[in-house]
C-alpha positions in Angstrom: 267.9 266.5 170.0 266.1 268.8 172.0 265.8 267.6 175.9 262.1 268.6 175.7 262.0 265.8 172.5 264.5 263.3 174.2 262.6 259.8 175.1 264.5 259.3 178.2 264.6 263.0 180.0 261.9 264.0 182.3 261.0 260.3 182.9 258.9 261.3 185.6 256.4 262.9 183.8 256.1 259.4 181.4 253.8 256.0 182.0 254.5 254.6 185.4 257.6 251.9 184.7 257.2 248.1 185.0 260.4 247.2 186.6 262.7 248.8 188.2 266.7 248.4 188.8 269.1 250.2 190.8 272.5 248.8 190.8 271.8 245.6 190.2 269.2 244.9 192.3 265.2 245.1 192.0 263.4 248.5 193.2 260.5 247.6 195.0 257.9 251.0 194.2 254.0 251.7 195.8 252.2 251.6 192.0 252.3 255.3 190.7 254.9 256.3 192.4 258.1 256.9 190.6 261.6 256.0 192.5 264.4 258.7 192.4 267.4 256.0 192.2 267.5 253.5 189.5 269.8 252.4 187.0 267.5 250.1 184.5 263.9 251.6 184.5 261.4 249.7 181.9 258.5 251.6 180.9 255.4 250.8 178.9 255.4 251.2 174.9 253.3 254.3 174.0 253.0 252.2 170.5 253.3 248.7 171.2 253.4 246.3 168.5 252.0 243.4 170.8 248.7 243.6 173.1 249.3 241.6 176.5 246.6 240.1 177.5 244.7 239.5 174.2 243.4 236.5 173.6 245.2 234.2 171.1 243.1 234.2 167.8 243.8 231.9 165.2 241.9 232.5 161.7 241.6 230.4 158.1 242.8 232.6 155.4 241.4 231.0 151.8 242.5 227.3 151.4 246.1 226.8 152.9 246.8 229.9 154.9 246.3 230.7 158.7 246.7 233.7 160.5 247.1 234.4 164.5 246.8 238.0 166.4 250.5 239.4 168.2 250.0 238.9 171.6 253.0 239.6 174.2 254.6 242.7 175.9 256.5 245.1 173.6 258.9 247.5 176.3 
């Protein structure tokens, strides 16, 4: 895999991180800023399977079934 195609390389050009840890300790940073030292970085998924902050809706499908939309976080 080329570096330009690697999803873990060039992190400074990606979405801002949600959580950052360095050597097991949480790193606090300003919104829109990208910390230089980190060992664990949580960034938002570009194609999430779940949508945060959506309203949970239950629907009846026919006589016997119910469905719900997917709500949650997917990093």
